Structures are given as structure tokens and as C-alpha cells.
C-alpha positions in Angstrom: 29.8 3.5 -8.1 30.4 6.5 -10.3 30.6 5.3 -14.4 27.7 2.8 -13.6 24.4 2.1 -14.8 21.8 3.5 -12.2 19.2 0.5 -11.6 15.7 1.1 -10.6 14.9 -0.8 -7.4 11.7 -1.7 -8.7 12.6 -3.3 -11.4 15.2 -5.6 -9.4 12.6 -6.4 -7.3 10.3 -6.9 -9.9 12.6 -9.2 -11.9 13.9 -11.3 -8.5 10.0 -12.1 -8.4 9.1 -13.3 -11.5 12.6 -14.9 -12.4 14.2 -16.9 -9.4 17.7 -17.2 -11.1 18.0 -13.9 -12.0 18.4 -13.5 -7.9 21.6 -15.2 -8.2 22.7 -12.7 -11.0 21.6 -10.3 -9.0 23.4 -10.8 -5.8 26.5 -11.4 -8.0 26.5 -8.0 -9.8 25.2 -6.1 -6.7 28.9 -7.6 -4.7 30.8 -6.8 -7.9 29.7 -3.5 -7.8 30.4 -2.8 -4.0 34.0 -4.6 -4.8 34.5 -1.7 -7.0 33.2 0.8 -4.4 35.6 -0.2 -1.8 38.1 -1.0 -3.9 41.2 -1.5 -0.9 39.1 -4.3 0.5 39.2 -8.0 -0.3 36.7 -8.8 -2.8 33.6 -10.8 -1.9 31.6 -11.1 -5.7 32.9 -14.8 -5.9 32.1 -15.7 -2.2 28.5 -14.1 -2.6 28.0 -16.2 -5.7 28.5 -19.7 -4.0 26.5 -18.3 -0.9 23.7 -17.1 -3.3 23.3 -20.5 -4.5 23.7 -22.6 -1.4 22.5 -19.8 1.5 21.2 -17.1 0.3 20.8 -15.0 3.1 24.5 -15.0 3.6 25.1 -12.9 0.4 23.3 -9.8 1.6 24.3 -9.9 4.7 27.9 -10.0 3.5 27.3 -7.2 0.9 25.8 -5.2 3.6 28.7 -5.6 5.9 31.1 -4.6 3.5 29.3 -1.5 2.8 29.1 -0.8 6.7 32.9 -1.2 6.8 33.2 0.9 4.1 31.4 3.7 5.0 32.9 3.5 8.8 36.9 3.6 7.1 35.7 6.5 4.4 34.8 9.0 7.6 
């Protein structure tokens, strides 16, 4: 996303491993970035936040699905 700070994967993985609650923040923040990228679709950030607390595997699937739909529509 243009205008966003670049995040390094190594640093993010390190924080997610050491600080378990950071994983929830990371998922929510990433979902917000994807929402800004694909602004024409419905937002998923709040839904991903809820899923990251109760069923953590669902949130990354939702994020990846939205990225895939964005790529397909932008071709």
C-alpha cells in the first residue's frame, strides 16, 4: 500500500513468536492494510480481529482470500 511504512517479515515473525498478543494486533493491522489496498470491497479488519481471538486460523485465510480477489479484479 502506497504511503505505508514497509514492514520486514523477519521482525514481524520474531514479535509474533515472542509476544503472543502481538499476533492479534498484527492480523488486525494487516487486514486494515488490505482493506485500504482493495478499497472497493467490504472491510474485513473487524471480522479478522474477532476471528484472530477465537479461531486464529480463519483470519489469515480471509486476508489471503481478499488479496486473491483484488488481484483477479485488477487484471
